N, C-alpha and C positions, 0 to 999 in steps of 0.2 A: 352795360358799361361797368368796367372795373375801376375803382378809385382806391388810392392808397389812403390809409389813415393819415391825418394831418401831420402827426409827429414824424412819420416816415418821409413825408414830402419835405418837411423842413430839414430833416437830417440829410436827405439827398441833395437839397439845394446847398446846404452848408458844406457838405463834402465836396461838391463840385466847385464851390467858391474857393475852398482851401487849395485846390489844385490849379486855379487860374494862374496865368503868367504873372510873374512878379516884376512889374516895370518900375524902374528906379532912376532917380537922378544921380544918386551916389550910394555906394555900398562900401562899408568898411568892415573887414573882419580882422580882429587882432587876436593872435594866439600868444599865450604867455606861459612861462615855465618858472620853476623855483629859482633858476639862475638869474631871474630878473630880466633876461633877454626876451625879446618878443619879435614876432613876425606879423606884419600887417599887410593886407591886400586892400588896396583902395581903388575902386572902380568908379569913374564918373562918366556920365553920358550927357552930351550937349545937344542931342537931337539928331546929330549927324554921325558922330564917331564915339567910340568907347575908349577912354584912356584908362589904362591899367598900370598901377604902380605896385611894386613889391619892396617892402622895407624890412631890414633885419638888424637888430641891435638893441640898444638901451637908450632911449631918448626921453626927454621930459615934456616937450611941447612940439607943436606942429613945425615951427621954424627949425628946431634942432633935428626933427625927424628927417628932413631933407638930406642931411648929412649921411644918413643911413640908407639912402635909396640904392637898391640893388639893380632893379630893372624898371624901365618904363616902356610900354608898347601901346600902340594905337590899333584898335580893331574897327571893323566896319559896323554899320547899322545892322546888317544881317547877323553878324556875330552876337551883337547885343540882343537881338530878338531871340536867337537860339538860347542864350543864357537865361533870358526871362522865362522861356518855356521850360527849360530844365529846372530852374529854381521853383517854378510852380508845380511841376510834376513830382518833385521830391517832398512837397508839402512845406516849404520854407515859410510860407505865410503863417502856418500854424505855430511856428516857433516864436513869432514876434510877441513881445510883452511877457515872455516866460523866462524863468530862471531855472537852471539845471544844476543840481548838486548831488554829490555822492560822498557823504561823510566817512564812508568805510574805505575810501581810496585817498591816500595822502601823498600822491606824487606831484601835486601842485600844478598840474596842467589845466589850463582854463582858456576860455574864449569870450570875446565880446563882439557881437554883431550889431552894427548900426546901419539903418536903411533910411534913406530919404526918398519919399514917394509922394508926388503931388504936393510938395512943400511940407509934408508931415513926416516927422522923424519917429521911427520905431526902433526897438532894440530887442536883443535876446543875449543871454550870457550864461556862463556857468563855470563851475570848478569841478573837475574830475567826473563830469557827466556831460553827455551830449545828446541832442535830440535825434530822433529817427531820421535818417537821410543825410545826416551831417557828413558822414564819410564820403559819400558820393559828391556832396557839395564841395568839400575841401579838395578832393582829388581833381575836380573840374577847375577850381581856382588855380591850383598848382600847375595844372596842365597848360594854362594860358601862358605861363612863363618858361615852359620847357622848350 
């Protein structure tokens, strides 16, 4: 019988867990630029449908943000499940709790990701640097609104 050393087993389990579907009640991604304008994608799942909002502008609080709503659409539970699978497959869970920064780039582009999962809030963010898989993640979010 062949067995893996314990450290390989733990690594394999952790790698598998990092790719598990990312199920969420709410997900907010805010991108910002030097111009102080920002774009936010807000996704909320109520157990039956996924409500997706896209905001663009310069607001100070949640109430004022509603004035900058560009699109609001509702997707099915199947669409939600598909997104959860995609977010897991690109390794989004590994981003949570981490900050990304590149001091050699000064274009002021940044992001803030906040996720509510089972009543627990997690975040990730950065300035001028992005985690692996971020491009696929943002393309999928933008695609929801096209």
